[in-house]
C-alpha positions as CSV (number, residue, x, y, z in Angstrom):
1,M,-7.2,-63.6,-84.0
2,V,-9.2,-65.8,-86.7
3,Y,-12.0,-68.3,-85.6
4,T,-11.5,-66.8,-81.7
5,N,-15.0,-68.8,-80.5
6,Q,-13.5,-72.0,-82.2
7,M,-9.8,-71.4,-80.2
8,Q,-11.2,-70.7,-76.9
9,I,-11.8,-74.6,-76.2
10,Y,-8.0,-74.9,-76.6
11,I,-6.7,-72.1,-74.1
12,K,-6.0,-74.2,-71.4
13,Q,-4.1,-76.6,-73.3
14,L,-1.8,-73.5,-74.9
15,A,-1.3,-71.7,-71.9
16,S,0.8,-74.2,-70.6
17,R,2.6,-74.4,-73.7
18,I,3.0,-70.8,-73.7
19,L,4.4,-70.4,-70.5
20,F,6.7,-73.1,-71.2
21,T,8.2,-71.2,-74.2
22,M,8.1,-67.5,-73.1
23,S,11.1,-68.1,-71.5
24,D,13.2,-70.1,-74.0
25,K,16.8,-69.2,-74.6
26,H,15.9,-68.9,-78.3
27,E,15.0,-65.2,-79.1
28,A,12.6,-66.1,-81.7
29,I,10.5,-69.2,-80.1
30,A,10.5,-66.6,-76.5
31,N,9.0,-63.8,-79.0
32,A,6.7,-65.7,-81.1
33,S,5.2,-67.2,-77.7
34,N,4.9,-63.9,-76.3
35,F,2.8,-62.7,-79.4
36,L,0.3,-65.5,-79.2
37,F,-0.4,-64.8,-75.8
38,Q,-0.9,-60.9,-76.9
39,L,-3.1,-62.3,-79.3
40,M,-5.1,-64.3,-76.7
41,H,-4.8,-61.4,-74.3
42,T,-6.2,-59.1,-77.0
43,N,-8.9,-61.0,-78.4
44,Y,-10.6,-62.6,-74.8
45,G,-9.3,-60.2,-71.7
46,P,-8.3,-61.2,-68.3
47,D,-11.7,-62.5,-67.3
48,I,-11.2,-65.6,-69.8
49,L,-7.9,-66.2,-69.5
50,I,-7.3,-66.6,-65.7
51,P,-8.9,-69.8,-65.3
52,S,-5.9,-71.4,-67.2
53,F,-3.1,-69.7,-65.9
54,I,-4.2,-70.9,-62.5
55,D,-4.6,-74.4,-63.5
56,C,-1.1,-74.0,-64.4
57,L,0.1,-73.1,-60.7
58,E,-0.8,-77.1,-60.4
59,Q,1.4,-78.2,-63.2
60,G,3.5,-80.8,-61.9
61,N,7.1,-80.0,-61.0
62,L,7.2,-77.9,-63.8
63,I,8.9,-74.4,-62.0
64,R,9.3,-73.3,-65.1
65,I,5.6,-73.0,-66.0
66,K,4.7,-72.4,-62.4
67,A,6.7,-69.1,-62.4
68,G,5.6,-68.0,-65.5
69,A,1.9,-68.7,-64.9
70,L,2.2,-66.6,-61.7
71,E,3.9,-63.6,-63.2
72,V,1.2,-63.8,-66.0
73,L,-1.3,-63.5,-63.5
74,N,-0.4,-61.0,-61.4
75,M,-0.7,-58.8,-64.6
76,L,-3.8,-60.6,-65.5
77,I,-5.7,-60.1,-61.8
78,K,-4.8,-56.4,-61.8
79,E,-6.8,-55.9,-65.4
80,A,-10.0,-58.5,-64.2
81,K,-13.2,-57.1,-64.2
82,K,-15.4,-59.8,-63.4
83,Y,-13.8,-62.8,-62.4
84,F,-12.7,-61.7,-59.2
85,E,-16.1,-60.5,-58.1
86,V,-17.2,-64.2,-56.9
87,K,-15.6,-64.7,-53.7
88,E,-14.6,-68.7,-54.6
89,N,-12.5,-67.5,-57.1
90,V,-10.8,-65.1,-55.1
91,K,-10.3,-68.1,-52.0
92,T,-9.4,-70.8,-55.0
93,C,-6.4,-68.8,-56.5
94,T,-5.2,-67.6,-53.0
95,K,-5.2,-71.1,-51.9
96,K,-3.5,-72.3,-54.6
97,T,-0.7,-69.6,-54.6
98,A,-0.6,-70.2,-51.2
99,Q,0.1,-73.9,-51.8
100,L,3.0,-73.1,-54.3
101,I,4.4,-71.1,-51.3
102,N,4.2,-73.9,-48.9
103,D,6.1,-76.1,-51.4
104,N,8.9,-74.1,-53.0
105,F,10.0,-71.9,-49.8
106,S,13.5,-71.7,-50.4
107,N,12.8,-71.1,-54.5
108,K,12.8,-67.1,-55.2
109,K,11.8,-67.6,-58.7
110,I,8.3,-69.2,-57.1
111,V,7.7,-67.1,-53.9
112,L,8.9,-63.2,-54.8
113,P,6.2,-63.8,-57.7
114,A,3.6,-65.6,-55.7
115,L,3.8,-62.9,-53.1
116,G,3.3,-60.3,-56.1
117,V,0.0,-62.7,-56.9
118,L,-0.7,-62.4,-53.1
119,L,-0.8,-58.2,-53.1
120,A,-2.6,-58.3,-56.9
121,L,-5.3,-60.6,-55.0
122,R,-5.0,-58.1,-51.7
123,D,-5.9,-55.3,-53.9
124,K,-8.9,-56.7,-56.0
125,S,-10.8,-58.2,-52.7
126,Y,-8.9,-56.9,-49.7
127,D,-11.4,-58.7,-46.6
128,I,-11.8,-62.2,-48.5
129,S,-8.2,-62.5,-49.9
130,I,-7.0,-62.0,-46.2
131,S,-9.2,-63.6,-44.1
132,T,-8.7,-66.6,-47.0
133,I,-4.4,-66.1,-45.8
134,L,-5.6,-66.4,-41.9
135,S,-7.7,-69.7,-42.4
136,L,-4.4,-71.3,-44.3
137,P,-3.3,-74.6,-42.4
138,E,-0.7,-73.4,-40.0
139,P,2.6,-74.3,-41.7
140,Q,1.5,-72.7,-44.7
141,L,0.5,-69.3,-42.7
142,T,3.9,-69.1,-40.6
143,K,5.9,-70.0,-44.3
144,I,3.5,-66.3,-45.5
145,K,3.8,-64.6,-43.1
146,A,7.6,-64.9,-42.6
147,L,8.2,-64.3,-46.3
148,A,6.0,-61.0,-46.2
149,S,8.0,-59.4,-43.5
150,E,10.9,-60.2,-45.6
151,Y,10.1,-59.0,-49.0
152,A,6.1,-57.7,-48.9
153,S,5.6,-55.4,-45.6
154,D,2.7,-53.7,-46.3
155,L,1.3,-57.2,-46.9
156,D,2.2,-58.1,-43.8
157,E,1.0,-55.4,-41.7
158,N,-2.3,-56.1,-43.8
159,I,-2.4,-59.4,-42.1
160,A,-1.4,-58.6,-38.7
161,S,-3.7,-55.7,-38.4
162,F,-6.6,-57.8,-40.0
163,E,-6.1,-60.6,-37.4
164,V,-6.1,-58.0,-34.5
165,S,-9.6,-56.7,-35.9
166,Q,-11.0,-60.5,-35.8
167,C,-10.1,-60.6,-32.4
168,E,-13.3,-59.5,-30.4
169,P,-12.6,-57.6,-26.8
170,V,-14.3,-59.8,-23.7
171,V,-16.2,-57.2,-21.6
172,E,-16.9,-58.1,-18.3
173,I,-20.5,-57.5,-17.3
174,K,-20.6,-56.0,-14.1
175,K,-24.1,-55.7,-11.8
176,L,-24.2,-51.6,-11.0
177,K,-25.1,-50.5,-7.5
178,P,-27.9,-47.8,-7.8
179,R,-26.4,-44.7,-7.8
180,V,-27.2,-42.5,-4.4
181,K,-28.1,-39.3,-5.4
182,K,-25.8,-36.5,-2.9
183,K,-27.5,-34.1,-0.9
184,E,-26.9,-30.7,-2.0
185,N,-25.8,-28.2,0.5
186,N,-28.0,-24.7,0.0
187,T,-25.2,-23.4,1.2
188,D,-22.8,-24.1,-1.9
189,K,-25.5,-24.2,-4.2
190,N,-24.8,-21.0,-5.4
191,I,-21.3,-20.5,-5.7
192,V,-20.2,-20.4,-8.9
193,H,-16.0,-21.7,-8.7
194,R,-14.3,-19.3,-11.4
195,T,-10.6,-18.9,-12.2
196,P,-9.4,-15.6,-10.5
197,S,-8.0,-13.0,-12.3
198,K,-4.9,-11.2,-12.5
199,V,-6.3,-8.3,-10.5
200,Q,-7.4,-10.9,-7.8
201,V,-4.3,-12.2,-7.6
202,E,-2.4,-9.4,-6.7
203,E,-4.6,-7.8,-3.9
204,E,-4.6,-11.7,-2.7
205,I,-1.1,-11.0,-2.7
206,K,-1.0,-7.5,-0.9
207,V,-2.9,-9.3,2.1
208,H,-0.3,-12.2,2.3
209,P,2.9,-11.0,1.0
210,I,5.3,-13.4,-0.8
211,K,8.5,-13.4,-2.1
212,K,9.0,-11.3,-5.2
213,A,10.2,-14.0,-7.2
214,D,7.1,-16.5,-6.7
215,R,4.7,-13.3,-7.3
216,N,6.3,-13.0,-10.6
217,I,5.6,-16.2,-11.4
218,M,2.3,-16.5,-10.4
219,I,1.3,-13.3,-12.5
220,K,2.9,-15.3,-15.7
221,V,0.7,-18.3,-14.9
222,I,-2.2,-16.2,-14.5
223,D,-1.6,-14.3,-17.6
224,K,-0.9,-17.4,-19.6
225,G,-4.0,-19.3,-18.5
226,I,-1.7,-22.4,-17.1
227,S,-2.8,-23.8,-14.1
228,N,0.9,-25.4,-13.2
229,K,4.1,-23.0,-13.4
230,Y,6.2,-26.3,-14.2
231,S,4.2,-27.2,-17.4
232,T,6.5,-27.2,-20.8
233,P,5.0,-27.1,-24.0
234,I,4.7,-30.6,-25.7
235,S,6.9,-30.4,-29.1
236,K,4.1,-31.9,-32.0
237,P,6.0,-35.4,-33.6
238,K,6.7,-35.5,-37.0
239,T,4.6,-37.1,-39.5
240,E,6.0,-40.2,-41.6
241,L,5.9,-37.7,-44.9
242,E,8.1,-35.5,-42.7
243,Q,10.4,-38.1,-41.6
244,L,10.6,-39.2,-45.5
245,N,11.3,-35.6,-47.2
246,E,14.2,-35.2,-44.3
247,L,15.7,-38.2,-45.2
248,L,15.7,-38.1,-49.0
249,V,18.6,-36.0,-50.5
250,I,19.5,-36.2,-53.8
251,D,22.7,-38.1,-54.9
252,K,23.3,-39.2,-51.3
253,S,24.5,-43.1,-51.2
254,Y,22.8,-45.1,-48.3
255,T,23.1,-48.1,-46.7
256,E,21.2,-51.2,-47.0
257,N,19.9,-50.4,-44.0
258,E,18.6,-46.9,-44.7
259,V,17.6,-47.9,-48.4
260,N,15.0,-50.4,-46.2
261,L,14.1,-47.7,-43.9
262,I,12.7,-45.3,-46.8
263,L,11.3,-48.1,-48.9
264,D,9.1,-49.0,-45.7
265,L,8.0,-45.0,-45.3
266,L,7.6,-44.5,-48.7
267,A,5.2,-47.9,-48.6
268,K,3.3,-46.4,-45.9
269,V,2.8,-43.2,-47.5
270,I,2.4,-43.5,-51.1
271,E,-1.4,-43.5,-51.9
272,I,-1.7,-40.5,-49.7
273,N,-3.1,-37.5,-52.0
274,N,-3.8,-35.2,-49.7
275,E,-0.3,-33.8,-49.2
276,K,0.3,-32.7,-52.7
277,V,3.0,-30.0,-51.6
278,Y,5.1,-32.5,-50.0
279,W,5.1,-34.4,-52.8
280,K,5.9,-31.7,-55.4
281,K,9.0,-31.0,-52.8
282,M,9.7,-34.9,-52.6
283,M,9.2,-36.3,-56.2
284,L,12.2,-35.8,-57.8
285,K,14.3,-37.0,-54.8
286,T,11.9,-39.8,-54.3
287,L,11.9,-40.9,-58.4
288,R,16.6,-40.6,-58.3
289,F,16.5,-42.3,-54.7
290,L,14.4,-45.4,-56.4
291,F,16.7,-45.5,-59.5
292,L,19.9,-45.6,-57.8
293,N,19.3,-46.8,-54.4
294,T,17.1,-49.5,-55.1
295,I,16.6,-50.1,-59.3
296,F,19.9,-50.3,-60.5
297,T,21.4,-52.1,-57.7
298,T,22.9,-55.8,-57.1
299,N,20.7,-56.4,-54.5
300,E,17.5,-58.3,-56.2
301,H,15.2,-57.8,-53.2
302,I,15.7,-54.3,-53.1
303,Q,15.6,-53.6,-57.1
304,M,11.9,-55.6,-56.7
305,R,10.9,-53.2,-53.7
306,G,12.3,-50.6,-55.5
307,L,10.2,-51.4,-58.7
308,Q,6.8,-52.1,-56.7
309,I,6.8,-49.0,-55.0
310,L,8.1,-47.0,-57.9
311,E,4.6,-48.6,-59.9
312,R,2.7,-47.3,-57.1
313,L,3.8,-43.5,-57.2
314,V,3.5,-43.7,-61.1
315,Y,-0.2,-44.8,-60.7
316,S,-0.8,-42.5,-57.5
317,H,0.4,-39.6,-58.4
318,I,0.8,-39.5,-62.2
319,E,-0.2,-35.9,-62.5
320,L,2.6,-34.6,-60.5
321,L,5.0,-36.5,-63.2
322,S,5.2,-34.1,-65.5
323,P,8.1,-31.8,-65.0
324,H,10.1,-34.9,-64.4
325,L,8.9,-36.6,-67.3
326,N,11.7,-37.0,-69.5
327,E,14.5,-37.8,-66.3
328,L,11.4,-40.7,-65.8
329,L,11.3,-41.9,-69.4
330,E,15.3,-42.4,-69.7
331,S,15.0,-44.3,-66.4
332,I,12.9,-46.7,-66.9
333,A,14.3,-47.7,-70.4
334,R,17.8,-47.9,-69.2
335,A,16.1,-50.1,-66.7
336,Y,15.1,-52.4,-69.6
337,T,18.6,-53.9,-69.1
338,L,17.3,-55.7,-65.8
339,P,16.3,-59.3,-66.2
340,K,13.3,-60.1,-68.1
341,K,11.2,-60.5,-64.7
342,A,11.3,-56.9,-64.2
343,W,10.0,-56.0,-67.3
344,E,6.4,-56.7,-66.5
345,T,6.4,-53.6,-63.6
346,L,8.5,-51.5,-66.1
347,T,5.4,-52.5,-68.9
348,N,2.8,-51.6,-66.5
349,I,4.6,-48.1,-65.7
350,N,4.5,-47.4,-69.5
351,E,1.1,-48.2,-69.6
352,Y,-0.1,-45.7,-66.9
353,I,2.2,-43.4,-68.4
354,A,0.6,-43.6,-71.5
355,D,-3.0,-43.5,-70.6
356,K,-1.9,-39.5,-68.9
357,Y,0.3,-38.3,-71.5
358,S,0.1,-38.2,-75.7
359,R,2.4,-41.3,-77.0
360,K,2.9,-38.4,-79.6
361,E,4.8,-37.0,-77.1
362,I,6.7,-39.7,-75.1
363,I,7.8,-42.0,-78.3
364,P,9.5,-39.0,-80.1
365,S,11.2,-38.5,-76.9
366,L,12.8,-41.7,-76.2
367,I,13.3,-42.2,-80.0
368,E,15.9,-38.9,-79.7
369,M,17.6,-40.4,-76.1
370,A,17.9,-43.9,-78.3
371,V,20.2,-42.5,-81.2
372,N,22.4,-41.7,-79.0
373,T,22.9,-44.9,-77.4
374,E,24.9,-48.3,-78.2
375,P,24.4,-51.5,-78.1
376,P,23.1,-52.8,-75.3
377,L,21.6,-49.8,-73.8
378,L,20.1,-49.3,-77.0
379,Q,18.4,-52.7,-77.3
380,A,17.1,-51.7,-73.5
381,F,15.7,-48.4,-75.1
382,I,13.9,-50.4,-78.2
383,R,12.1,-52.7,-75.7
384,C,11.0,-49.5,-73.7
385,I,9.6,-47.8,-76.8
386,A,8.0,-51.2,-78.0
387,A,6.6,-51.4,-74.8
388,V,4.9,-47.6,-75.5
389,V,3.3,-48.2,-78.5
390,N,2.2,-51.8,-77.8
391,T,-0.1,-49.6,-74.9
392,G,-3.1,-49.1,-78.1
393,G,-4.5,-46.4,-80.0
394,S,-3.3,-45.4,-83.6
395,C,0.3,-44.8,-84.5
396,D,0.0,-42.6,-87.4
397,S,1.4,-39.3,-85.9
398,F,5.0,-40.8,-85.3
399,I,4.9,-44.0,-87.4
400,D,7.3,-42.2,-89.8
401,E,9.7,-41.4,-86.8
402,L,9.7,-44.3,-85.5
403,I,10.3,-46.6,-88.9
404,N,13.4,-44.2,-89.9
405,F,14.3,-44.5,-86.4
406,L,14.7,-48.4,-86.7
407,Y,16.0,-48.2,-90.1
408,V,18.9,-46.3,-88.8
409,V,20.1,-48.3,-86.1
410,S,19.3,-51.8,-87.8
411,L,22.0,-50.0,-90.6
412,F,24.6,-48.9,-88.4
413,N,24.2,-50.9,-85.3
414,N,23.5,-54.4,-87.2
415,I,20.9,-55.2,-84.7
416,D,17.9,-55.0,-86.9
417,D,16.9,-58.7,-85.9
418,K,16.4,-56.8,-82.8
419,A,14.6,-54.1,-84.0
């Protein structure tokens, strides 16, 4: 961008206008706004842009601008490096987001991305963000807890556990009486108590005969070192990963309650990195469950939860995705048929994948899949390819293949304006 230093003073004025036009029904206007935002993002970075978009949370009654600001902040907060090192910045953003939830409690267009912002702030500065939430006025805190319980169970657990940790236990101090040392009996002083051996037990039985059945039981007890002949072995409870592995079955149809149960388990164990053997066994089952039973469903709440879990899964276990990379890429591309609010999460996932795996490998694979599709699925593949291209770096290794693909697509499908 030319004259970037001079343009910086206009960021605040530009921010609200960009947010207003990003979701314009005219695609050309929406694309232009997105392009301008990308230029600002590239030249200034998240730390400079964040304050202006936080201010947009207080833009009168314009829900469109507030919802857009929350979605943009969700992305910028994750990328920020210095802005949230200042405690007051974390507190301010948390409080403004909470106020927005309080004022628009029944509007999912606001509360869902607002929960996403609170989650991003939690990941950026756990103690400050959660303590700020707990310091909110009771009506605001009650609403946030209710929404977190329904839509973000991990945030609900964070708030509850932090609240418990802040409650110091009351210790009753009693005056202790001086301990009187018991006199030792010299006759017992040198006696050492030992568990009787099997031979001793048998000798005792000869002196005091007992029934044959009881004798066998006593000897078995001594052999096993068990003090109580009625003791029973205690089975080890299954870990949450083991439970999850049993619940996940490829191509199985689940009820809504079962889906929510599995998502809750995934939310708890998704970042466990010391169980690579389990994750290798479960990766394909987990990916197919997320796409078939959450992301490609009509339930908006489950759909968004599935996308969030998928993003955390890819981020935490990116190195285990190699055997399933093509299937994952195709599913992500198909997911670009979802409403636009899902695209940001999909783009974040693409960025994680592009950071780990070569774009020279990813883009040709996507192109090969795309040439066999037709609109509107074809447009979804183009959006996915564009998202991977925009992750940065040189395009020299695949530029010819990309241009040929776009030319053929525009020629035979008459969608050159989409390309």
